[in-house]
C-alpha positions as CSV (number, residue, x, y, z in Angstrom):
1,M,47.4,59.6,110.4
2,Q,43.9,58.0,110.6
3,A,42.3,61.2,111.9
4,I,44.2,63.7,109.7
5,Q,45.4,61.9,106.6
6,T,47.4,64.9,105.3
7,I,49.9,64.5,108.1
8,A,51.2,61.4,106.3
9,I,53.2,63.8,104.0
10,D,55.3,64.7,107.1
11,L,55.5,61.3,108.8
12,P,57.5,59.4,109.7
13,L,59.7,62.1,111.1
14,K,63.0,62.4,109.3
15,A,66.3,63.9,110.3
16,L,69.3,64.9,108.2
17,V,72.7,64.7,109.8
18,W,75.8,65.9,108.0
19,Q,79.4,67.1,108.6
20,D,80.7,70.2,107.0
21,G,84.2,71.0,105.7
22,A,85.3,72.2,109.1
23,D,84.2,68.9,110.7
24,K,81.2,70.4,112.4
25,T,78.2,68.1,112.7
26,W,74.8,69.5,111.9
27,M,71.3,68.0,112.2
28,A,68.1,69.3,110.6
29,Y,64.5,68.2,111.0
30,N,61.0,69.6,110.9
31,D,59.8,70.6,114.3
32,P,56.9,68.5,115.5
33,G,55.1,71.7,116.7
34,W,55.3,73.1,113.1
35,I,54.0,69.8,111.7
36,A,51.1,69.8,114.2
37,K,50.2,73.4,113.4
38,R,50.5,72.7,109.7
39,H,47.9,70.0,110.0
40,A,45.7,71.6,112.7
41,L,46.5,68.9,115.2
42,G,45.9,70.8,118.4
43,H,44.5,68.1,120.6
44,E,47.8,66.2,121.0
45,A,49.8,69.1,122.5
46,A,51.5,67.0,125.2
47,A,52.7,64.3,122.7
48,V,53.9,67.0,120.3
49,H,55.8,68.7,123.1
50,A,57.4,65.4,124.1
51,M,58.5,64.6,120.6
52,A,60.0,68.1,120.2
53,G,62.0,67.7,123.4
54,A,63.2,64.3,122.4
55,L,64.4,65.6,119.0
56,E,66.1,68.5,120.6
57,A,68.0,66.2,123.0
58,L,68.9,63.9,120.1
59,A,70.2,66.9,118.0
60,S,72.3,68.2,120.9
61,T,73.9,64.8,121.4
62,A,74.4,64.1,117.7
63,T,76.1,67.5,117.1
64,A,78.2,67.8,120.2
């Protein structure tokens, strides 16, 4: 956030988890890759990729 102040609009990362009428659990969040691209944060590709993988794993577990 110190290097690219506009990224503060998307941080901290947030996730929304809910259960629908059929008792199916859903999870929604903004993809870290999209956030990085939105704010032209190209120099941290490894960190962005790691965050995206962690969120995918969390979503899979939360919605299983």
